[in-house]
C-alpha positions, 0 to 999 in steps of 0.5 A: 378604701383605706385612708392613711395619715402620715404624721409626726410632729418632728420635721425632717423625718421623711414624711413627704418622701414616704407619702410620695414614694409609698403612694407611687409604689402602691400605684405601680402594684395596681392600686388606685391612690390619691395623695393629699398635700396638707403642708403649706410648703407644698413639698409633696406637690413639688415632688410630683411637679403639680404645685397649684397656682394661686386661686387654682383648686387645691386643699385650701379651696376645699377647706374654705368651701370654694370647691369640692374634693373631686374638683381639686384632684389632678393626675400625675405622670405616674399611672394610677397616682393622683394628687390634691395639691397645695400652695402657700395660701394654705398657711392662712387657713388656720387663721381663716377657720379659727371661728368656723363651726366644726373646723377640725372635720371640714376635710373629712366631710369633703372626702366623705361626700366625694366617696358617697357620690362616686359609690352612688354612681359606680357602686365602688369607691373612687380610690383604693388608698387616700394618703394624707401628708401632714405638716410637721406640727399638730395644728388645725391642718394635722387635726383635719387629716387625722379626722379624715383618716382611718389609719395613722402611719408614724415615720420615725427617724433612727437617730437620738431624738427619735423616741422623744415625743413619741408617747405624746404623739400616741396620746394625741392620736388617742384624744382624736380617736375619743373626740373626733374619729372613733375609727382612728388607729395606728397601723404601723411604724416606719423607720426612715433614714436608717444607716446600717453602718452606724451603731446608734441607728441599730440601737435606736431601731432595736428600742423602737421595736421594743416600744412598739412590739408588732407594729414596726415595719420589717424593712426600714427605709435606708439612707439613699442619695437618690431619694434626695435627688428625685424631688429636684426632677419632679419625679418619684423614686420609681421614675428617677431611679427604679433600681436604687436601694430607696426604690426597693425599700419603698416597694417592700414597705408597699407590700407590707401595706398591701398585706393588711388589705384583709381588714378592708372588705373592698380591698380583700378581693384584690390580687396580691402581688408576690413579694420580691425574691432576691436572686440567688447568685450563681457559683462562679466556674473555676477559671481555665488556664490560658492556652499556650500559643504554639511557637512558629516553626522554623523552616530548615533548608532541606538540600545543599542547593537551598542552603547555598542559595540563601545569602550568608548573614555576617556573624557579629562577634561578641566581646568574649569572642574578640577576646579569644581571638587576641593572642596571649603575647599581645595581651602580655605586651599590652599589660606591660606598656602602661608604666604609670601603673607601677609608678608610685607617686610620693606626696611632697614632704612637709617643710618645717616651719621657718622660725622667726629671726631673732631681734637684736636689742640695742641701747641706742633707740632706733626709729621703727621703719614705717610699714609699707602701704597696703595695696590689697584688702586685708585677708580674713582671720584664720584663712592662709594667704599666699603673698609670695614664694615663702609662707609665714607660719603666723598667717596660717594660724587663726586669730585668738579669740577675744574672750577665751572663757566662752570657748571653754564654756560647755552649754548643757541642753535643758532637761526634758520635761516629764509628762504629768501622770494622768488621773487614775480612772477605770478603763471601762468607766468612761466608755460605759458612761458614754453608752448610757448617756441620755439614751432614751430606752423603751423601758423608761417610756410610759406604757402604750394603750393597747387599743390604739394599734391594729394587730399588725403581725396577724395580717402579715402572714405569708409576707 
């Protein structure tokens, strides 16, 4: 029986999604799997719709000694998949177990008693895989999972902060191995949330492969919206969307995990499923030209009697035919009729402006006659008005402007501003600085201990 702890101290990297769907993929391939929810948020239990109510058997009751590990196991809707659920009570376990003797090995001892009891009764292990979903921390709950497991599966998100803290996590695994569990080894690195469209994701994946040579899964888990939708229905990805890209990725990861069963004597004799083979697309046949539909045959009268019996259709004459029927003499007459065509309309000649009458000055002062009363509103300046049969030339002229200087002044538009010259920089300097800015490279990390890993590539022959 293999006992695997899925761990990473960083949250949101796909630990719960990997634990559920990897276990479901193993169960679909004929393996007996038990998942243990070690997170007080109970996301894994919610994912398979098996959240333990308060006071019910759960991981919390196992840690405080209220029930055995076997009593806390429940069936799920996926055949071959069982779960030890969790609830919010688990958040107080660290405080309650602070003064307990050997508090880091409580879960491991409970699992060992369950395995030994079943072996004594049936002669075989009660399960093929036990997968522990660890919380996003390295507290007492994560230490219990590491002490109960034999293998560690690290989930790494393919983003900028993926390699941050990975060397520290490897050191913690080494400390647990030295002090609590000497069987513990890192069995693989599973990249998650991988987006092939992003250059950053491809660069991070290449750095992960450099830092963990021979330990990274061949098939990373790509980003897929179905993986995020499945928990809301309380189903695994194989129940919610079995044909999605996420289901294919986790099935490929399960095949790589099964390829490592040669290290376990109980699982070495189990039948191995064949890896999925991509179907070869068939070559498309050349498109055939569409067949032309035959035109319907028009039956012609064979005899003169049939032609005479058929009613004659009236012939509609077109405009061209009507024009041919009109004699030429009528056309000449019709052309000569409209006399207005030849008549030229001459515009009226412009009358010269009437000069104003000369005024005769007299020595005797004369009183000016009073102007007549205006009965209509005064006309606008510059618009001629018709007051009678005679036109005044002065009325058609526009009124002089009060300020003649404004009329002659030329308004010059402002000169366009010249853009300031950009500072001289080399074209590739900024892009090169952006590419190398704060990107954590595998060469800058401390070397990994070789005894912390299993030889992953040797067990993958044929896969």
